C-alpha positions in Angstrom: 122.3 98.7 90.2 119.5 100.9 90.4 116.4 100.0 93.0 113.0 99.7 93.7 112.2 101.0 96.7 108.9 101.4 98.7 108.0 104.5 100.8 105.6 103.3 103.7 103.5 106.2 105.0 101.5 104.3 107.2 100.4 100.6 108.6 96.9 99.2 108.2 94.9 98.1 111.2 96.6 95.8 113.7 94.3 93.4 113.8 94.9 93.2 109.9 98.4 93.4 110.2 98.7 90.6 112.3 96.9 88.1 110.1 97.7 89.2 106.9 100.7 91.9 106.3 100.9 95.1 106.2 100.8 97.9 103.0 104.7 96.8 101.7 103.7 93.1 101.8 100.6 93.0 99.7 102.7 95.7 97.4 105.6 93.1 97.1 103.1 90.3 96.5 102.0 92.1 93.6 104.5 93.3 92.1 105.8 89.7 92.0 108.6 90.7 93.5 108.5 88.1 97.1 111.3 86.4 96.3 113.2 89.9 95.6 114.9 92.6 97.8 112.9 95.1 98.1 114.1 98.1 100.1 111.5 99.8 102.1 111.5 103.3 103.6 109.7 103.8 106.9 109.4 107.7 106.1 106.7 108.2 108.6 109.3 106.8 111.1 111.8 109.2 110.3 114.1 107.5 108.1 116.0 108.8 105.1 114.6 109.1 101.6 117.2 107.9 99.5 119.0 110.0 96.5 116.8 109.7 93.7 119.8 108.9 91.0 120.3 105.7 92.8 116.7 104.2 92.1 115.2 102.9 89.0 111.5 102.8 90.6 109.3 104.1 93.9 106.1 103.0 95.1 104.3 105.3 97.7 101.7 103.6 99.7 98.7 103.9 101.8 97.7 105.5 104.9 95.6 106.3 107.8 97.0 109.7 108.0 95.7 112.3 106.0 97.2 114.4 103.4 95.8 118.2 104.8 97.7 116.9 108.1 100.9 118.5 106.7 103.0 116.8 109.2 107.0 117.3 108.8 107.5 113.6 107.4 104.8 114.6 104.5 106.4 118.0 103.4 110.0 116.2 103.7 108.5 113.6 100.7 106.6 116.6 99.1 109.9 118.1 98.6 111.4 115.0 97.2 108.5 113.9 95.2 109.1 116.7 92.1 113.5 115.3 91.8 111.8 111.5 91.3 109.8 113.0 88.2 112.5 115.3 87.1 114.8 113.0 87.4 111.8 110.4 85.2 112.2 108.2 87.7 108.8 105.7 87.3 106.3 106.6 90.2 103.5 105.1 91.5 101.4 106.8 94.2 98.6 104.4 96.1 95.5 106.0 97.4 97.7 109.0 100.4 100.0 108.5 98.1 98.4 109.5 94.8 96.6 112.5 96.9 100.0 113.6 98.2 102.1 113.2 94.5 98.9 115.4 93.3 99.9 117.9 96.2 103.2 117.9 95.5 102.8 119.0 92.4 100.5 121.7 92.4 96.9 120.3 93.1 94.6 120.1 95.8 93.4 117.6 98.9 90.8 117.9 101.1 88.0 115.5 102.7 85.7 114.2 100.1 82.7 116.1 100.2 80.0 112.7 99.7 82.4 111.2 102.7 84.1 107.9 102.6 84.0 105.8 99.6 84.7 102.2 100.9 84.0 98.8 99.3 84.5 97.2 95.5 83.7 100.2 93.4 83.3 100.1 89.3 85.8 102.9 87.7 85.6 104.1 84.5 88.7 104.5 82.2 88.8 108.4 80.2 90.2 108.5 76.6 93.7 109.3 78.0 92.8 106.4 80.2 92.8 103.9 77.7 95.6 104.8 75.7 98.0 105.4 79.0 100.7 102.6 79.2 100.3 101.8 82.5 96.2 101.7 82.7 95.6 101.4 79.1 95.5 96.9 79.5 92.7 97.5 81.5 89.1 97.1 80.4 87.4 100.3 79.5 85.6 99.6 83.4 87.1 97.6 85.4 86.4 96.8 89.9 88.8 98.3 92.5 88.7 98.1 95.7 89.1 101.2 97.2 89.0 103.0 100.8 89.2 107.1 101.0 88.1 109.9 103.3 90.1 112.6 101.4 90.4 112.9 97.9 92.3 115.2 94.9 89.7 118.0 94.4 92.0 119.8 91.7 94.4 117.7 89.6 97.8 119.4 89.1 98.2 121.7 86.0 100.2 119.6 83.9 98.2 116.1 84.9 96.4 113.8 82.6 92.8 112.6 84.2 92.7 108.9 83.4 90.1 107.0 85.3 86.8 108.2 87.3 83.6 107.3 88.4 80.3 108.9 90.3 81.5 109.8 93.3 85.6 110.0 92.3 86.7 112.1 89.4 89.7 111.6 89.8 90.5 107.9 90.5 93.7 107.8 88.8 95.9 110.5 87.0 99.7 110.8 85.2 102.1 113.2 85.3 104.5 113.6 82.2 105.2 109.8 81.2 106.4 108.1 83.9 104.2 109.1 87.5 101.1 107.9 87.9 98.8 108.5 91.2 95.9 105.9 91.8 93.0 106.5 94.3 91.7 102.8 94.4 93.9 99.9 95.8 95.8 97.4 93.4 96.9 95.9 96.4 93.7 94.8 98.2 92.4 91.3 97.8 88.9 90.5 98.2 90.0 90.1 102.0 91.4 92.1 103.0 88.6 95.0 101.8 86.4 92.6 103.8 88.2 93.3 107.2 88.2 96.8 106.2 84.4 96.9 106.2 84.7 94.8 109.2 87.3 97.1 110.9 84.9 99.8 110.4 81.2 98.6 110.7 80.1 101.2 113.6 81.8 104.3 111.7 80.2 103.1 108.3 76.7 102.3 109.9 76.8 105.6 111.8 77.9 107.5 108.3 75.1 105.9 106.7 76.4 103.1 105.0 74.8 99.9 104.5 77.2 97.8 105.3 75.8 94.2 104.3 75.5 95.6 100.5 79.6 96.4 100.8 80.0 93.4 101.9 77.6 91.2 99.6 79.5 93.8 96.7 83.0 92.2 97.2 84.5 90.7 94.6 87.6 89.6 93.2 89.3 92.5 91.5 92.3 90.4 88.9 92.3 93.2 86.2 93.3 96.0 88.6 95.4 93.6 91.0 97.4 93.2 87.5 99.1 96.9 87.9 101.4 96.4 89.9 103.2 93.8 87.8 102.2 96.4 85.0 104.7 99.5 86.7 107.4 96.5 87.3 107.4 96.2 83.6 107.0 100.0 83.1 110.3 100.1 85.5 112.6 97.0 84.0 111.9 99.3 80.5 109.8 96.5 79.4 106.8 98.5 77.8 107.6 101.9 76.0 
């Protein structure tokens, strides 16, 4: 039986992990797979990537690492990603995973010229996004949690841009029919977003952010969170 796997590319802050779990825990919960065995591949710890032929779907997590660091494990994952797309295995890249997917397929990643985007933000679907089988279930404008210092500055040549806002032009894109990148975090809850801002209060103040305003703007993001379950439906063949 083919497996849906999570490729773990990093961990959240230790204090958040202690109280709320880590990226893979939030993704498993958001996917509705808490009672289903899910393989988690810790690529950053040197764990081997499985044969693509054995997979039904792939989710690549976020990470505090930077795509531009081009470490050995990042290069291995980048070389593996095109095989996944060639076999048309559904793939979802989140934040770091979104950026690495773009770079692996010919796009470009760098630090965001406007600095870090963080908090609960409004995102808007493009015309193609409204028709997309993953994102098309969302309202034309929706709220999502975000935190990222790097960005996809140039999409891969064959990518379809699906979502944007005034700060981030490439909040979501699709490659082919089965691979998506999301710059925002569908696995975050409001509490996790709040904890992220608390953890970075000092640096955020130094960067000119109004931390109080960021905290006040946090809301629940049910529509964005539902994308994880929608991706599982695509993996299972329930969405054409």
